[in-house]
C-alpha positions in Angstrom: 61.7 25.2 -3.1 58.5 25.2 -5.0 58.0 28.4 -7.0 55.3 29.7 -9.2 55.7 26.8 -11.6 54.1 24.5 -9.0 50.9 26.4 -9.5 51.1 27.0 -13.3 48.0 27.3 -15.4 46.9 24.4 -17.6 48.7 23.9 -20.9 45.6 22.4 -22.6 43.7 24.4 -25.3 40.8 26.4 -23.9 37.5 24.5 -23.4 34.4 26.1 -24.9 30.9 25.0 -23.8 28.3 25.6 -26.6 24.6 25.6 -25.7 22.2 26.0 -28.6 19.1 24.0 -29.7 19.9 24.6 -33.4 22.1 21.6 -34.4 23.3 23.5 -37.5 24.6 26.4 -35.4 26.3 24.0 -33.0 28.1 22.3 -35.9 29.2 25.6 -37.3 30.4 26.9 -33.9 32.3 23.7 -33.3 34.1 23.8 -36.6 34.9 27.5 -36.2 36.2 27.0 -32.6 38.2 23.9 -33.5 39.8 25.8 -36.3 41.0 28.2 -33.7 42.5 25.3 -31.7 39.8 25.2 -29.0 38.2 22.2 -27.5 34.4 22.1 -27.7 31.5 20.5 -25.8 28.0 20.8 -27.2 24.6 20.8 -25.4 21.1 21.6 -26.7 19.4 23.4 -23.8 20.0 25.4 -20.6 19.5 22.4 -18.3 22.1 20.4 -20.1 24.4 23.5 -20.0 24.2 23.7 -16.2 25.0 19.9 -15.9 27.9 20.2 -18.3 29.2 23.4 -16.7 29.5 21.6 -13.3 31.1 18.5 -14.9 33.7 20.1 -17.2 34.5 23.6 -15.9 34.8 25.3 -19.3 36.8 28.4 -20.0 33.9 30.1 -21.8 30.2 29.4 -22.3 28.6 30.3 -25.7 24.9 30.5 -24.8 21.9 30.8 -27.0 19.1 33.0 -25.6 16.1 31.1 -26.9 16.1 27.4 -26.1 13.7 24.7 -24.9 13.6 23.3 -21.4 15.5 26.3 -20.0 16.2 29.4 -22.0 19.6 31.2 -22.1 18.6 34.0 -19.8 17.5 31.7 -17.0 20.6 29.5 -17.6 22.8 32.5 -17.4 21.3 33.5 -14.0 21.9 30.0 -12.7 25.5 30.0 -13.9 26.0 33.3 -12.1 24.4 31.9 -8.9 26.8 28.9 -9.1 29.7 31.4 -9.0 28.2 33.3 -6.1 27.6 30.1 -4.2 31.3 29.2 -4.7 32.3 32.6 -3.3 29.9 32.3 -0.3 31.3 28.9 0.4 34.9 30.1 0.2 34.1 33.0 2.5 32.4 30.8 5.0 35.4 28.5 5.3 38.2 31.1 4.8 40.8 31.3 7.5 44.5 31.1 7.8 44.4 27.3 7.8 43.7 27.4 4.0 47.1 28.2 2.8 46.8 27.0 -0.8 43.4 25.4 -1.3 40.5 27.3 -2.8 41.4 30.8 -1.7 38.7 33.4 -1.8 40.5 35.2 -4.6 40.5 32.1 -6.7 36.8 31.7 -6.1 36.2 35.3 -7.2 38.2 34.6 -10.4 36.5 31.2 -11.0 33.4 32.8 -12.7 33.4 31.7 -16.3 32.8 34.3 -19.0 29.4 33.9 -20.7 29.0 35.0 -24.3 25.3 35.2 -25.4 24.6 34.4 -29.0 21.1 35.1 -30.2 18.8 36.4 -32.9 17.3 38.8 -30.4 18.9 42.2 -31.0 16.4 44.6 -29.5 17.5 46.9 -26.7 15.3 45.1 -24.1 16.8 41.7 -24.9 20.4 43.1 -24.8 19.7 44.6 -21.4 18.1 41.4 -20.2 21.2 39.4 -21.3 23.6 41.6 -19.3 21.2 41.8 -16.4 21.2 37.9 -16.3 25.0 38.0 -16.1 26.3 37.7 -19.6 29.8 39.0 -20.2 29.3 39.8 -23.8 26.6 39.6 -26.5 26.7 38.6 -30.2 23.7 38.5 -32.6 22.8 36.0 -35.3 23.5 35.7 -38.1 27.0 35.3 -36.6 29.7 37.6 -37.9 32.5 35.1 -37.5 35.5 37.6 -37.4 33.7 39.5 -34.6 33.0 36.3 -32.7 36.6 35.2 -33.0 37.9 38.5 -31.7 35.6 38.6 -28.8 36.4 35.0 -27.8 40.1 35.8 -28.0 39.6 38.8 -25.8 37.6 36.9 -23.2 40.1 34.0 -23.2 43.0 36.5 -22.7 41.1 37.8 -19.6 40.6 34.2 -18.3 44.4 33.5 -18.9 45.3 36.7 -16.9 43.0 35.7 -14.0 44.5 32.2 -13.9 48.1 33.6 -14.0 47.2 36.0 -11.2 45.7 33.1 -9.2 48.9 31.0 -9.8 51.0 33.9 -8.6 48.8 34.5 -5.6 49.1 30.8 -4.6 52.9 30.8 -5.1 53.2 34.0 -3.0 51.1 32.4 -0.2 53.4 29.3 -0.4 56.5 31.5 -0.1 55.0 33.4 2.8 54.1 30.3 4.8 56.6 27.5 4.0 60.2 27.1 5.1 62.3 26.9 1.9 64.7 24.2 3.1 62.4 21.7 4.8 59.1 22.5 3.0 57.5 22.5 6.4 55.4 25.4 7.8 57.6 28.4 8.7 57.5 30.4 11.9 54.9 32.8 10.5 52.6 30.0 9.6 53.2 28.4 13.1 52.1 31.6 14.8 49.0 32.1 12.7 47.9 28.5 13.1 48.5 28.5 16.8 46.5 31.6 17.3 43.6 30.3 15.1 43.5 27.0 16.9 43.6 28.7 20.3 40.5 30.6 19.5 38.7 27.6 18.1 39.5 25.3 21.0 38.8 27.9 23.6 35.2 28.0 22.2 35.0 24.2 22.2 36.9 23.7 25.5 39.0 21.1 23.7 42.7 20.2 24.3 45.6 21.6 22.4 49.0 19.9 22.5 52.5 21.0 21.4 55.8 19.3 21.0 58.9 21.4 20.8 61.9 19.5 19.3 65.6 20.3 19.2 68.3 18.3 17.4 70.9 17.4 20.0 74.4 19.0 19.4 73.5 20.1 16.0 76.2 22.8 15.9 78.8 20.1 16.3 77.1 18.2 13.5 77.4 21.2 11.2 81.0 21.8 12.3 82.0 18.2 11.6 80.0 17.4 8.4 79.4 20.8 6.9 76.3 22.9 6.3 75.1 21.0 3.2 75.0 17.8 5.2 73.3 19.7 8.0 70.6 20.9 5.6 70.0 17.3 4.5 69.8 16.3 8.1 67.2 19.0 8.8 65.1 17.8 5.8 65.2 14.2 7.0 64.2 15.1 10.5 61.4 17.2 9.2 60.2 14.3 7.1 60.0 12.1 10.2 58.0 14.7 12.0 55.6 15.1 9.1 55.1 11.3 8.9 54.5 10.8 12.7 52.1 13.7 13.1 49.4 12.0 11.1 46.2 13.8 11.8 45.2 16.3 9.1 44.8 19.1 11.8 48.4 18.6 13.0 50.9 21.2 11.9 54.6 20.6 11.7 56.8 23.7 11.6 60.4 24.6 11.5 60.5 26.8 14.6 64.0 28.1 14.1 67.4 26.8 13.2 67.5 23.2 14.4 64.2 23.5 16.3 60.9 22.1 15.2 57.4 22.3 16.6 54.3 20.2 16.2 50.8 21.7 17.0 48.1 19.1 17.7 44.6 20.4 18.0 42.1 18.1 19.8 45.0 16.0 21.1 45.1 15.1 24.8 48.3 14.7 26.8 48.3 10.9 26.2 48.1 11.4 22.5 50.9 14.0 22.5 53.1 11.6 24.4 52.3 8.8 21.9 53.3 11.1 19.0 56.6 12.1 20.8 57.5 8.5 21.3 56.8 7.7 17.7 59.0 10.7 16.6 61.8 9.5 18.8 61.7 6.0 17.3 61.5 7.5 13.8 64.6 9.6 14.3 66.5 6.6 15.6 65.5 4.6 12.5 67.1 7.3 10.3 70.6 6.2 11.7 72.2 9.5 10.7 75.8 9.2 12.0 76.7 12.0 14.5 80.2 11.5 15.9 80.1 14.9 17.5 77.1 14.0 19.8 77.8 13.4 23.5 74.7 11.1 23.9 74.7 8.9 20.8 76.6 7.9 17.7 73.5 9.0 15.7 71.3 12.1 15.4 68.8 12.4 18.4 66.1 14.8 19.5 65.2 16.4 22.8 61.5 17.1 23.0 59.2 19.0 25.3 55.5 18.1 25.4 52.8 20.3 26.7 49.0 20.1 26.7 46.4 22.7 27.7 42.7 23.4 27.2 42.8 27.0 25.8 40.7 29.6 27.7 39.9 33.3 27.0 41.9 34.2 30.1 45.1 32.5 28.9 47.1 32.9 25.7 49.0 30.8 23.1 52.3 31.9 24.6 51.4 29.9 27.8 51.5 26.7 25.8 54.8 27.6 24.2 56.3 28.4 27.6 55.2 25.1 29.0 56.6 23.1 26.1 59.8 25.1 26.2 60.2 24.4 29.9 59.7 20.7 29.3 62.2 20.8 26.5 64.7 22.4 28.8 64.2 19.6 31.3 64.7 17.0 28.5 68.1 18.6 27.7 69.1 19.0 31.4 68.1 15.3 31.9 70.6 14.0 29.4 69.0 14.8 26.0 67.8 12.1 23.5 64.4 12.0 25.3 61.1 13.7 25.7 59.6 15.3 28.8 56.0 16.2 29.5 55.0 19.4 31.3 52.5 17.5 33.5 
């Protein structure tokens, strides 16, 4: 089972982006930062800073206030707008489908601290820097011990945010993934089905489902033991994941030896095609099952159902149809799939 280590933060030294038109200052900053063990990228104006920021995703930006082409105040506002745009984009696409990728929380934490370094030390300039979005402010001539301490504090903040993001992603993974098979769990199945039902009801598009049951799996566990049964479940889950190839399709462990495949935008013919491919894939596994009454190897019974969701119906209607088809597959001799239509 993947734990928090799967989402661990980078082991590389922090990356500092230095933007200053004074080459001497840039060289001094680079030497001081590299002595602290940081990686450094230099640019000489605000426009270059924005380009570099997008390209390298630094941990901190050290930004001079007075520069040609684009001054530090304007650049700082643009950097803040980039962070806001990332959050707006995340909010626009946020739903339960996004289990691990680009969560809203990670977008909130994505904003990089900006430390303004400038010879301007009047109250108006300081206020202007913070209004533009600066996280902190240091005046020239640089007091190096102060700069080092402020950088360390900001980097500690960044590290905490990244660790929180990693923990958040790991918790999402634990909440939505079956620990044995690494497929979606029942909770994820329910959330995804409800979400797709609403989406497809609006679009009047088909939604298909396959419910699968490993035939005589209790006898398999009794004969070969539960560790072998766990391996069998993992292999069957792997076939289902392989055959449900569309990126919208969700394969879930429905419970025990039961699996489910949710297929948005898939008509009945497409669902039947996937069921047939799954059946062939299971046969190709050639997992010996002497306790089966229908085959010498592991087989599946499957129920296939397709509906066009409406506001007057509910996701449970699709489950009921697929479950009835699965029952007919079992009653008909197992090792087969039956469609509800």
